[in-house]
Phi, psi and omega in degrees: 000322182299314180298320181294317180297321181292325178294320179296320181291331183272006179079027180302135177243123181287134178261123180267147180280340183239135180287152179262139176239114182291136178262125178285131178302137182287141174087344186293316184260016178293134176294141181296135179267153179287128181294150182270342187274134174244108186285156170263117184251136177231126178219143179257358189301327184274357179270156173297148184309319183291343180260357186288311181291317175304324177295320177295318178301315180293320180297324185263004190298333178294334182257311194223153161266124186248143177223151175282155173300159184299330183268010180245152179236149182303320184291348178286344180094165182207091184277096181247146178220130183216137176233128184243128179244126180261111180279001185087067182112001175203136178256136168253126184239121176251128182210152173230121188218152172287179179291144173197164175254155185214159177206140169244091188281163179304324181297330180285342184270338192302315181249011184278135174275005188259100177237031187288169170273137179243116186242126188233136175240116179275134172265333174204157179097186179215157173214152177228125183230132182250132173227120179053041176083356179254128184254129176253129178255124178255147180210166182304140181091358181244167177238130180247135180229137186212146176271131174278000175268005179232147177292150174199167176207160180177194178215158184223134172283169174308131190208160169239131187211158168238132180234155169243135169238122184227143178293150180306321185290349179300331182260009185300325180295341178253014180091000179082156172282135182288164180300334180295349178288342187288130175059050174238153174242129187237150177217186180109181188292328179295320179292322178295322177297317179297317180296322178296318180294318179297323178297321179291325175295314179303320183293344185239014184301326181275003180247342185297134174271172179300325180291337181281331196296316182299318180294320179296314180298315181297321180293319176298316179302311182295321181290322176297311182300313182290336177281323186281312192301316181292343186265350182271132178270091180269348178055221180251033182286085184294329180297319181292316178299318179297321180295319178298316179296319178296316181297320178298315178296319181296314180296320180296317179296318179297315181294324181287342183236026189298330181257009184265140175289347179278356178280097181226170175301318182296315182293327178291319176298318179296317181299320183268351182057048178225165181279167176301317181300316180295322179295317179296321177296322182298322184258011182302317182290343180261014178085014180101151185292319180296320179294321179295314180298316179299318181295316180294324178293320179292324175295321177296320178296320178300316179296320179296314182291334180276350183275114181299336181277350180266108186262009181296149175293158179303317181299320181293325176296318178299316178296323183296331181257012169104007177274142186273350179207150177301325181295316179294321178295313181297320180295314181294320180297315181295322178295323182288314190250347179088005176208159187278159178297327179293334178297327179295314180298318180293320179294319178299319179295318178296317181297320182292329183268356184275128178289347182262006182305126176078003184252347181272145176256009177269153178293141176304142187297331183262009181272129178229165176301318181296318180295323176297316181295321184288331182257009185299323184281004179293331194269000000 
């Protein structure tokens, strides 16, 4: 020890036999890549005050019927701001809005293809939502989850929020989220972990490349599922567990036979070994089994028409998914998506020939909140 101490006091420098080579941290000096996401932005600030709330009502009409609070007037204005990011099968919605009341009535659900899960994190404000007489109150630091396939109504104070909207089938690989997930507010450390991850995703939305998106969406799906499931008191409700399993099997059978003429109510009943009545009950929340099959077929047709490598005529795509005439296919497709199947082919051709493809940061002129919601299950 004495010799070592004397060497330290005398400024002794140890000589190493091998030279050191510093390793540069990976990713630090990488040039920033151009983000793949083009958000849909909605703002009322540039409209006259009397036109602001009507614009918000029209923008949200696919989801909600909106009303002003009793003490507010249309001419007072409604300064709303919303940005929607499509991760390819999941929407992230950032918004700051004044107080308003909302309702998703049964009539809005009958022909709607939108039965997604709506998950909301408030940064400020409060909301109260009623489903079947039960009211859920959301507040900052909590997570609210609701099915868009069920009626609800409520009110919201002026608030800032981040929401996720994801199709029901996104969770099919894990057996789906159970019906008990509807209209609940959750808290705790799992929710805080999810919120922290979502905040990091938000901070990088304008940087994500196309290769990043699938991983981000999958991670959000897993974190939502793992946050929700341990907190739900499902007890020993075997009927509910059985229903989730049946629905998963039914959706899988439909997707595997989406272009087959053998995909019928009868074949689905045989596959699941259940009666027609039980099948109709199973798909009641999705607008009925026939409506669900029709919707999935139209989504498959949309994917075919959007594929540059698929050169089939529009009519042939309609026949391939079970429509008996081009006119019926075009009518159903337009009703589902708000534009005709031939418009997709023309848009694809325009996009391929445009020198500005992928370079604009403005929202596409024909992109709407409703069109995003209707095509969400494509991915």
